[in-house]
Backbone bond lengths (Angstrom), bond angles and torsions (degrees), N, CA, C in turn:
res aa  C-N    CA-C-N  psi(-1)  N-CA   C-N-CA  omega(-1)  CA-C   N-CA-C  phi
1 M - - - 1.466 - - 1.531 109.90 -
2 M 1.333 117.70 -71.47 1.467 121.94 179.54 1.513 109.41 -144.34
3 R 1.341 115.32 145.96 1.455 119.25 173.95 1.514 110.15 -147.34
4 T 1.322 115.23 153.40 1.457 121.52 173.78 1.515 107.91 -111.87
5 I 1.325 116.01 142.20 1.457 121.94 -177.74 1.524 108.50 -122.45
6 N 1.339 116.00 110.75 1.468 121.97 179.22 1.531 111.71 49.28
7 L 1.320 116.15 40.67 1.462 120.77 -174.63 1.530 110.87 -68.12
8 K 1.322 114.57 134.29 1.465 121.70 178.06 1.517 108.86 -126.90
9 L 1.347 116.81 131.60 1.459 122.38 177.22 1.518 108.82 -129.35
10 Q 1.326 116.00 137.59 1.452 119.77 174.81 1.518 109.90 -149.23
11 I 1.328 114.48 155.78 1.462 122.02 174.40 1.519 106.54 -118.57
12 G 1.331 116.26 112.24 1.453 119.03 -173.47 1.516 109.44 62.31
13 Q 1.310 116.15 -126.32 1.474 120.96 177.98 1.519 112.62 -92.96
14 R 1.333 116.28 -0.29 1.461 119.38 -175.79 1.523 110.79 -89.66
15 L 1.324 115.91 123.43 1.463 122.17 179.95 1.524 109.13 -83.40
16 L 1.329 116.33 122.40 1.460 121.43 178.51 1.518 111.73 -96.77
17 L 1.321 115.91 -43.03 1.453 121.04 -171.94 1.514 108.36 -148.74
18 D 1.331 115.98 136.26 1.456 119.37 -177.26 1.519 110.46 -138.51
19 Q 1.329 115.09 136.12 1.461 122.07 174.85 1.535 112.25 53.76
20 L 1.335 115.70 46.95 1.461 119.49 177.76 1.533 109.14 -81.79
21 N 1.308 115.82 110.10 1.457 122.98 173.44 1.521 107.08 -112.19
22 W 1.314 115.12 105.65 1.466 121.80 -163.94 1.512 108.84 -142.31
23 Q 1.324 116.37 134.53 1.455 120.88 178.37 1.528 110.26 -120.39
24 I 1.327 115.17 135.56 1.457 122.62 179.48 1.519 107.17 -117.66
25 Q 1.331 116.53 121.63 1.456 121.49 -174.31 1.529 111.32 -104.72
26 P 1.343 117.66 155.93 1.472 120.63 176.80 1.527 111.59 -56.49
27 G 1.323 115.95 139.68 1.457 121.75 178.41 1.512 115.02 85.69
28 Q 1.330 117.35 -4.52 1.459 120.29 179.39 1.530 110.64 -88.07
29 C 1.322 114.81 149.47 1.462 122.13 174.68 1.521 107.73 -121.36
30 W 1.323 116.44 108.98 1.449 122.59 -177.56 1.528 110.70 -102.49
31 C 1.321 115.52 140.16 1.465 121.04 171.37 1.519 107.97 -117.05
32 I 1.338 116.05 129.73 1.461 122.01 176.67 1.523 108.11 -95.81
33 I 1.320 116.27 124.58 1.463 122.30 -173.27 1.521 109.33 -123.82
34 G 1.311 116.70 141.00 1.462 121.14 176.86 1.516 110.56 175.64
35 R 1.313 115.85 169.82 1.460 121.00 178.39 1.530 110.27 -69.76
36 N 1.328 115.83 168.62 1.457 120.31 171.80 1.529 109.18 -59.13
37 G 1.335 115.72 133.14 1.456 119.68 178.56 1.515 114.86 82.27
38 A 1.341 117.18 6.13 1.465 119.64 -178.23 1.524 112.69 -77.39
39 G 1.333 117.27 -13.39 1.459 120.22 177.54 1.506 114.70 109.48
40 K 1.327 117.59 15.85 1.473 120.43 -176.71 1.531 111.36 -65.02
41 S 1.323 116.83 -51.54 1.471 120.20 -179.84 1.523 111.00 -66.97
42 T 1.317 116.90 -36.38 1.465 120.84 177.72 1.518 110.07 -61.92
43 L 1.325 117.23 -42.58 1.459 121.00 177.65 1.523 110.88 -63.45
44 L 1.321 116.86 -44.68 1.465 119.78 -177.36 1.527 110.77 -63.26
45 R 1.323 117.55 -41.02 1.470 120.78 177.79 1.527 111.05 -65.38
46 T 1.309 116.26 -33.84 1.461 120.28 177.33 1.523 110.51 -68.42
47 L 1.322 117.07 -41.11 1.465 120.86 177.57 1.534 110.87 -64.38
48 A 1.329 116.61 -31.96 1.464 121.07 -179.99 1.519 112.14 -78.15
49 G 1.338 117.40 -10.12 1.457 120.95 -178.28 1.501 113.52 84.58
50 L 1.331 117.27 15.83 1.465 121.71 -178.53 1.525 112.42 -95.95
51 R 1.324 116.46 -3.83 1.459 122.10 178.58 1.522 108.01 -146.05
52 Q 1.318 116.29 137.55 1.455 120.01 178.78 1.532 110.39 -79.49
53 P 1.331 118.03 139.83 1.471 119.72 175.42 1.527 110.34 -64.16
54 D 1.320 116.11 156.01 1.460 121.27 174.22 1.521 111.08 -89.55
55 G 1.304 115.66 -1.69 1.451 122.76 176.43 1.511 107.99 178.66
56 G 1.338 116.57 153.46 1.455 119.31 -179.39 1.517 111.67 75.10
57 S 1.334 115.57 -162.87 1.464 119.47 -174.88 1.516 111.45 -153.27
58 V 1.334 115.13 165.75 1.460 123.87 175.61 1.523 107.37 -123.47
59 E 1.324 116.80 132.18 1.458 121.71 177.99 1.520 110.33 -119.93
60 L 1.308 115.16 140.44 1.466 122.39 174.73 1.520 107.85 -123.08
61 G 1.327 116.69 122.50 1.460 119.85 -177.67 1.511 112.69 60.92
62 G 1.342 117.21 31.43 1.456 121.52 179.12 1.505 115.20 79.25
63 K 1.354 117.68 6.39 1.459 121.85 -178.12 1.523 109.51 -124.77
64 P 1.341 118.52 134.49 1.472 120.46 178.46 1.520 111.26 -55.31
65 L 1.334 116.65 142.74 1.462 120.43 -179.35 1.526 112.04 -55.57
66 A 1.339 116.13 -36.89 1.461 119.65 -177.89 1.525 112.53 -63.40
67 D 1.331 117.66 -20.59 1.469 121.23 -178.73 1.521 112.72 -89.10
68 W 1.327 117.31 -4.03 1.462 120.04 -179.58 1.528 110.32 -85.46
69 P 1.331 119.26 128.22 1.476 120.07 168.72 1.524 109.18 -61.14
70 L 1.316 117.41 143.32 1.462 121.21 -173.02 1.522 112.70 -58.00
71 E 1.337 116.95 -41.18 1.457 119.45 -178.65 1.529 111.05 -65.73
72 A 1.329 116.64 -40.71 1.462 120.85 178.56 1.524 110.64 -67.21
73 L 1.331 116.94 -39.28 1.467 120.57 178.04 1.518 110.89 -62.71
74 A 1.336 116.65 -38.66 1.463 121.12 -179.83 1.524 112.20 -67.93
75 R 1.322 117.25 -18.61 1.467 120.32 175.32 1.523 111.91 -87.83
76 E 1.334 116.97 -8.64 1.463 121.46 -177.99 1.517 113.24 -105.70
77 R 1.334 116.26 -34.31 1.467 118.66 -178.13 1.514 110.44 -136.34
78 A 1.326 115.50 144.01 1.464 122.28 176.19 1.528 107.99 -120.20
79 F 1.321 116.09 147.48 1.462 121.47 -174.33 1.519 110.37 -129.95
80 L 1.324 116.08 126.76 1.459 122.71 174.69 1.522 108.32 -107.06
81 P 1.347 118.39 109.42 1.463 119.47 179.39 1.521 111.64 -73.20
82 Q 1.317 114.21 166.69 1.462 119.80 -179.35 1.523 111.30 -70.85
83 A 1.312 118.04 -33.28 1.461 122.01 -178.69 1.520 109.04 -141.29
84 R 1.318 116.26 159.05 1.465 121.31 178.94 1.532 108.63 -148.23
85 S 1.327 115.66 160.72 1.462 121.43 178.61 1.516 108.34 -128.77
86 D 1.317 116.64 125.24 1.463 121.85 -179.98 1.531 108.80 -98.91
87 A 1.319 115.76 99.07 1.464 120.26 -177.20 1.523 112.37 -83.47
88 F 1.336 116.35 -23.03 1.459 120.05 -175.28 1.525 110.19 -120.96
89 G 1.333 114.58 155.37 1.459 120.81 -174.82 1.521 113.46 -85.49
90 Y 1.320 117.02 58.32 1.457 119.96 175.59 1.523 109.84 -72.96
91 S 1.323 115.18 149.08 1.465 118.36 172.55 1.523 108.73 -76.39
92 V 1.314 115.42 166.24 1.461 120.93 179.51 1.529 110.42 -59.84
93 I 1.328 117.25 -45.99 1.466 119.83 -177.87 1.523 110.65 -65.08
94 E 1.340 118.14 -37.68 1.462 120.77 177.33 1.522 111.10 -65.03
95 T 1.331 115.63 -38.26 1.455 120.24 179.50 1.523 111.02 -63.01
96 V 1.316 116.75 -43.26 1.464 120.39 -179.39 1.524 110.38 -71.30
97 L 1.304 117.28 -35.97 1.466 120.52 -179.76 1.527 112.78 -64.73
98 T 1.341 117.61 -24.84 1.470 118.83 177.63 1.524 111.32 -60.93
99 A 1.333 117.34 -25.50 1.466 120.81 179.25 1.520 112.34 -70.36
100 R 1.332 117.25 -11.10 1.460 121.02 -179.01 1.531 112.70 -91.84
101 H 1.332 117.99 -2.47 1.458 121.08 -176.86 1.531 113.72 -57.47
102 P 1.336 120.37 -35.64 1.478 118.96 -179.74 1.524 114.02 -61.30
103 Y 1.337 117.47 -14.81 1.463 120.88 -177.80 1.529 112.64 -101.18
104 H 1.324 117.97 1.99 1.457 120.40 -173.35 1.524 113.52 -77.93
105 G 1.335 117.72 -28.44 1.450 119.30 -175.91 1.518 110.14 60.85
106 D 1.323 116.47 -121.35 1.464 120.78 -179.85 1.528 113.06 -89.03
107 R 1.346 115.83 -1.38 1.464 118.76 -179.62 1.523 110.50 -76.85
108 Y 1.326 116.65 144.88 1.462 121.05 175.95 1.527 110.91 -95.16
109 W 1.351 116.06 -40.91 1.453 120.36 -176.47 1.526 110.65 -98.44
110 E 1.342 114.57 156.30 1.458 120.29 177.35 1.525 110.63 -70.59
111 A 1.316 116.11 146.70 1.460 121.89 177.08 1.524 109.35 -101.28
112 S 1.322 115.67 179.76 1.467 120.30 -177.00 1.523 112.16 -62.72
113 D 1.342 117.58 -33.41 1.464 119.57 179.50 1.528 110.85 -67.22
114 D 1.345 117.13 -33.39 1.465 120.12 176.94 1.528 110.72 -66.16
115 H 1.324 116.88 -44.73 1.465 120.66 179.48 1.529 110.94 -64.80
116 L 1.324 116.73 -38.07 1.465 120.16 178.42 1.523 110.40 -63.78
117 A 1.335 117.22 -45.10 1.461 120.98 179.34 1.531 111.07 -62.94
118 A 1.326 116.40 -40.38 1.464 120.50 -179.38 1.524 111.34 -66.04
119 H 1.324 117.08 -45.35 1.470 119.67 -179.34 1.532 111.27 -67.61
120 R 1.311 117.95 -36.53 1.465 119.84 176.66 1.524 111.05 -63.93
121 A 1.316 116.17 -39.49 1.463 120.09 179.09 1.527 111.12 -66.71
122 L 1.331 116.87 -41.07 1.460 119.96 177.46 1.524 111.27 -63.92
123 Q 1.325 117.12 -39.34 1.461 120.77 177.14 1.520 111.32 -64.83
124 A 1.324 116.76 -40.63 1.466 120.85 179.48 1.524 111.17 -61.32
125 M 1.354 116.67 -33.03 1.461 121.07 -179.54 1.525 112.27 -96.09
126 E 1.332 116.98 5.99 1.457 123.26 176.84 1.528 112.47 58.85
127 V 1.341 115.62 40.42 1.466 120.28 176.84 1.526 110.54 -129.41
128 D 1.334 117.90 18.20 1.464 120.31 -179.26 1.524 111.72 -63.36
129 Q 1.344 117.73 -27.07 1.467 120.51 179.08 1.533 111.58 -72.14
130 L 1.335 117.72 -9.44 1.458 121.90 -179.93 1.522 112.24 -99.94
131 A 1.332 117.88 9.16 1.465 122.03 -170.27 1.526 113.14 -53.72
132 A 1.318 118.14 -35.86 1.466 120.92 -176.03 1.530 112.92 -90.67
133 R 1.327 118.31 -5.61 1.466 121.27 -176.67 1.524 111.62 -72.77
134 D 1.313 115.04 148.56 1.465 122.16 170.95 1.535 107.41 -70.49
135 V 1.330 117.61 128.39 1.466 119.59 -176.79 1.525 112.04 -61.06
136 R 1.330 117.23 -23.92 1.466 119.86 -178.75 1.518 112.33 -73.36
137 T 1.336 117.48 -11.15 1.466 120.66 -179.88 1.521 112.30 -97.44
138 L 1.318 117.31 -0.23 1.463 120.23 -175.95 1.527 111.49 -81.61
139 S 1.317 115.57 155.79 1.465 120.45 171.19 1.525 108.59 -72.27
140 G 1.324 116.73 168.18 1.454 120.62 179.82 1.522 112.29 -60.02
141 G 1.338 115.88 -42.14 1.459 119.58 179.83 1.513 112.62 -68.06
142 E 1.329 116.67 -40.35 1.471 120.16 177.37 1.526 110.72 -63.80
143 R 1.328 116.06 -41.54 1.470 119.16 -179.63 1.520 110.89 -65.15
144 Q 1.321 116.99 -36.50 1.468 120.11 178.36 1.525 110.94 -64.78
145 R 1.323 116.38 -40.35 1.467 119.22 179.42 1.522 111.63 -68.12
146 V 1.327 116.98 -33.92 1.465 120.20 175.30 1.531 109.57 -66.06
147 A 1.318 116.97 -40.54 1.464 120.56 178.87 1.530 110.88 -62.62
148 I 1.327 117.03 -40.10 1.463 119.98 177.92 1.519 110.42 -69.33
149 A 1.349 116.80 -34.75 1.464 120.25 175.87 1.525 110.51 -60.81
150 A 1.330 117.49 -40.85 1.465 120.63 177.23 1.521 110.69 -62.62
151 L 1.318 116.12 -39.02 1.468 121.05 177.00 1.524 110.42 -60.74
152 L 1.335 117.02 -42.77 1.463 121.03 179.54 1.526 110.98 -67.30
153 A 1.342 116.43 -39.78 1.460 120.13 -178.94 1.520 111.70 -66.01
154 Q 1.309 117.37 -25.89 1.470 120.51 178.43 1.524 111.18 -66.53
155 D 1.329 116.13 -24.88 1.466 123.05 170.13 1.526 112.61 55.70
156 T 1.323 115.57 57.39 1.460 121.21 178.27 1.524 110.01 -103.71
157 S 1.316 115.56 163.72 1.465 119.83 178.87 1.524 111.81 -82.13
158 L 1.338 117.84 -21.16 1.463 122.88 -179.74 1.517 109.33 -120.82
159 L 1.338 116.36 125.99 1.458 122.29 179.11 1.522 108.93 -116.56
160 L 1.331 116.50 123.88 1.458 123.46 178.48 1.514 107.91 -112.52
161 L 1.330 117.34 115.49 1.464 120.95 -172.78 1.526 110.79 -126.22
162 D 1.317 116.19 125.58 1.463 121.77 178.35 1.523 108.52 -98.73
163 E 1.322 116.11 104.01 1.463 124.48 -178.93 1.530 111.95 53.45
164 P 1.324 117.69 64.77 1.466 120.38 -178.65 1.521 114.64 -62.86
165 A 1.344 117.40 -24.06 1.465 120.09 -179.52 1.522 112.56 -85.30
166 N 1.333 117.03 1.92 1.461 121.29 -178.87 1.523 111.41 -58.04
167 A 1.330 117.51 129.22 1.476 125.93 176.34 1.527 113.89 73.77
168 L 1.319 118.29 0.07 1.458 120.24 -178.96 1.525 111.13 -86.83
169 D 1.336 116.66 145.19 1.451 119.91 173.05 1.525 109.11 -73.02
170 L 1.326 116.19 172.13 1.470 120.67 -172.99 1.518 112.49 -58.01
171 A 1.343 116.96 -45.44 1.456 120.01 -177.37 1.521 111.41 -61.80
172 H 1.337 116.39 -40.89 1.461 118.97 -178.68 1.524 111.86 -77.99
173 Q 1.315 118.18 -28.17 1.462 119.76 171.71 1.525 110.19 -58.03
174 V 1.318 115.44 -48.39 1.465 120.50 -178.73 1.522 111.13 -65.26
175 S 1.345 116.97 -43.65 1.461 119.82 -177.39 1.522 111.57 -66.66
176 V 1.336 117.89 -37.80 1.462 120.40 178.29 1.525 110.42 -65.92
177 M 1.333 116.65 -43.65 1.460 119.54 179.55 1.526 111.35 -63.14
178 R 1.310 117.04 -40.47 1.466 120.13 178.24 1.522 110.98 -65.86
179 L 1.339 116.81 -37.68 1.458 120.51 177.71 1.525 110.50 -62.44
180 L 1.327 117.48 -44.98 1.459 120.74 179.16 1.521 111.10 -62.35
181 A 1.328 116.35 -40.23 1.466 119.75 178.38 1.520 110.91 -63.61
182 R 1.335 117.34 -39.70 1.467 120.76 179.20 1.522 111.44 -66.20
183 L 1.331 117.23 -37.94 1.457 120.08 178.09 1.524 110.80 -60.41
184 C 1.324 116.02 -38.95 1.468 119.96 178.58 1.525 111.10 -70.59
185 F 1.320 116.51 -45.93 1.469 120.73 -173.58 1.524 112.14 -75.12
186 D 1.338 116.67 -45.12 1.469 120.57 -173.78 1.527 113.12 -86.65
187 Q 1.336 117.04 -38.28 1.460 120.36 -174.39 1.520 113.91 -108.88
188 R 1.341 116.93 0.46 1.460 122.38 179.42 1.525 112.26 59.92
189 K 1.324 116.32 26.82 1.452 119.37 171.48 1.525 108.31 -74.60
190 T 1.313 115.85 162.81 1.460 121.53 -179.52 1.519 108.97 -117.10
191 V 1.320 116.07 132.11 1.463 121.82 -178.24 1.523 109.37 -119.51
192 V 1.317 116.09 132.09 1.463 122.83 170.23 1.518 106.21 -126.47
193 M 1.319 116.64 118.27 1.467 119.36 -175.51 1.517 110.86 -133.50
194 V 1.316 114.84 149.23 1.457 122.22 171.77 1.518 107.48 -93.81
195 G 1.319 116.91 135.34 1.459 119.96 178.97 1.508 111.65 -151.52
196 H 1.336 115.71 150.47 1.466 121.23 177.10 1.519 112.31 -107.23
197 D 1.321 117.22 -18.32 1.456 120.75 -178.86 1.531 108.69 -86.54
198 L 1.319 116.27 105.47 1.467 120.68 -176.14 1.520 111.78 -63.23
199 N 1.324 116.41 -35.04 1.463 119.25 -178.09 1.525 111.61 -69.93
200 L 1.331 116.71 -41.71 1.462 119.72 175.73 1.522 110.64 -63.20
201 A 1.324 115.69 -44.09 1.465 119.77 -178.93 1.520 111.00 -61.00
202 H 1.322 116.23 -47.27 1.462 120.24 -177.32 1.520 111.83 -65.77
203 S 1.325 117.15 -27.79 1.466 120.12 -176.53 1.521 112.63 -70.74
204 V 1.354 117.67 -23.40 1.469 119.31 -176.18 1.521 113.92 -125.66
205 A 1.314 118.53 -26.09 1.460 120.71 -173.09 1.524 111.44 -73.34
206 S 1.322 115.53 142.09 1.459 120.69 172.22 1.525 110.42 -91.97
207 H 1.351 116.08 -27.82 1.460 121.67 -177.12 1.521 109.56 -140.36
208 A 1.319 115.02 160.44 1.464 120.29 178.89 1.518 109.83 -138.58
209 L 1.326 114.80 143.99 1.464 122.79 173.02 1.514 107.50 -117.71
210 L 1.323 116.82 118.90 1.459 122.12 -179.07 1.522 109.18 -101.79
211 L 1.337 116.11 126.96 1.457 121.95 176.80 1.525 108.69 -104.68
212 M 1.329 116.57 121.91 1.452 120.80 -176.41 1.530 112.75 -84.11
213 G 1.339 116.94 -12.19 1.460 120.48 175.55 1.511 114.85 88.25
214 D 1.346 117.07 -0.75 1.462 120.28 -179.55 1.530 111.04 -128.85
215 G 1.311 115.65 21.04 1.460 120.47 -178.09 1.513 113.08 104.39
216 R 1.333 116.99 -27.03 1.461 120.47 -178.75 1.528 110.58 -79.61
217 W 1.317 114.74 156.61 1.460 121.25 -178.84 1.521 109.25 -155.20
218 Q 1.311 115.62 163.50 1.462 121.68 174.69 1.521 108.31 -147.15
219 A 1.323 117.22 133.17 1.459 121.76 -176.02 1.519 110.10 -136.34
220 G 1.341 115.33 148.30 1.452 120.01 176.94 1.511 111.43 162.72
221 P 1.323 117.60 -175.05 1.467 121.44 176.61 1.529 110.24 -59.97
222 V 1.332 116.24 149.70 1.464 120.11 -176.29 1.531 111.79 -58.26
223 A 1.318 117.68 -34.37 1.467 120.13 -179.22 1.520 111.47 -62.35
224 E 1.329 117.16 -29.37 1.457 121.02 -179.03 1.523 112.32 -90.27
225 V 1.325 116.68 -36.82 1.459 120.82 -170.39 1.519 113.15 -95.26
226 M 1.337 117.18 -38.35 1.464 119.40 -176.35 1.522 110.77 -86.77
227 Q 1.319 114.99 59.39 1.453 122.32 174.73 1.521 109.16 -103.61
228 A 1.321 115.71 146.48 1.463 120.48 -172.07 1.532 113.61 -54.22
229 P 1.338 120.77 -47.07 1.473 119.10 -179.04 1.529 112.74 -62.81
230 I 1.340 116.62 -38.55 1.470 119.92 -179.74 1.523 110.37 -68.96
231 L 1.335 116.74 -44.88 1.463 120.35 178.87 1.524 111.46 -64.22
232 S 1.309 117.17 -35.92 1.464 120.79 178.96 1.523 110.77 -61.21
233 R 1.339 116.23 -43.11 1.466 119.71 177.88 1.526 111.19 -67.43
234 C 1.318 116.11 -39.64 1.458 120.37 -177.81 1.529 111.95 -66.64
235 L 1.326 116.85 -42.74 1.460 121.85 -173.42 1.528 113.68 -94.22
236 G 1.317 116.98 -7.13 1.453 119.68 177.07 1.509 114.21 72.02
237 H 1.330 115.88 24.64 1.463 120.39 178.89 1.528 107.75 -152.83
238 P 1.334 118.18 139.32 1.467 119.38 -179.38 1.524 112.25 -63.94
239 I 1.319 115.68 133.31 1.458 123.66 179.75 1.521 108.65 -117.36
240 E 1.323 115.84 137.41 1.457 121.50 173.54 1.523 108.94 -116.97
241 T 1.321 116.89 154.30 1.457 121.26 176.80 1.522 110.15 -119.94
242 V 1.324 114.08 147.32 1.465 121.98 177.03 1.524 107.29 -129.05
243 Q 1.319 117.01 133.75 1.454 120.81 176.52 1.522 110.01 -90.82
244 H 1.318 116.82 126.72 1.457 122.62 176.97 1.522 107.07 -127.02
245 G 1.309 116.10 96.38 1.456 120.11 -172.61 1.512 108.89 64.84
246 R 1.325 116.29 -124.44 1.465 120.18 177.81 1.525 112.49 -91.57
247 R 1.322 116.46 0.52 1.464 120.62 -176.89 1.523 111.47 -93.42
248 T 1.338 114.92 144.06 1.453 122.13 170.46 1.515 107.92 -105.54
249 I 1.325 116.45 124.01 1.461 121.49 -177.63 1.524 108.49 -111.52
250 Y 1.350 115.27 130.21 1.471 121.24 -177.95 1.524 109.31 -99.75
251 I 1.331 115.13 131.90 1.467 122.17 -176.87 1.520 109.46 -130.57
252 P 1.344 118.32 130.33 1.468 119.63 172.53 1.528 109.51 -63.86
253 A 1.294 117.46 125.78 1.460 122.03 -178.69 1.518 110.43 -85.86
254 E 1.313 116.01 159.29 1.461 120.70 174.42 1.526 108.04 -76.54
255 E 1.343 115.35 131.69 1.456 119.00 178.44 1.522 109.37 -75.81
256 S 1.311 115.62 139.77 1.469 120.45 -179.99 1.521 109.06 -70.04
257 E 1.335 114.24 148.27 1.472 119.91 -179.91 1.522 110.50 -64.61
């Protein structure tokens, strides 16, 4: 699906990530974890082809990202940024339909298959009743669900999401995470997401990539990587775990005096 080869990322003179050799396989759900400023969003933008690496390379389907035509790349990967700005008064349905442009070819207008994909995505995110609303009138949580609906309507095999649970209430946080897990399990789609909620991440992710913020990293199945001592070092704060049935719950521990 996707791999990085000796990937290096930096901001100015600050090294974020060094020698990242990482493979992402179909059906996997990865969560990228790290402190603020550790390079999570920078990495995700690099994987999406929106930022050039400072060293090394990223390959999708065995081909460097730079060799992909933009339209073909847009049919393979979808990207949800952390924030967005709605400058124009598009309706919700128009906003989601823009995600179908990579499939238009020489067509200018959307066809029935585009409208079907858009409405199915809105239904999946429980915002189909907002289809005619101006996106600028939506709440933060509603706008986030519309953005995820557009991601679903794009219908790619690889989904890159920067904090998908941002602005969502608890019920929708859980439903979005379950939806992403189902896409991986049932449709063999691949998800790579940035998240700060360890419990949400652990509930759906199959693998985790930890960014230490100084070039170091650790990647692997959640059972190996999302352990309290490792997470404590990564996040700069002691973490404790509690077992509740089959669930592992992560709790910030009190720091010793």
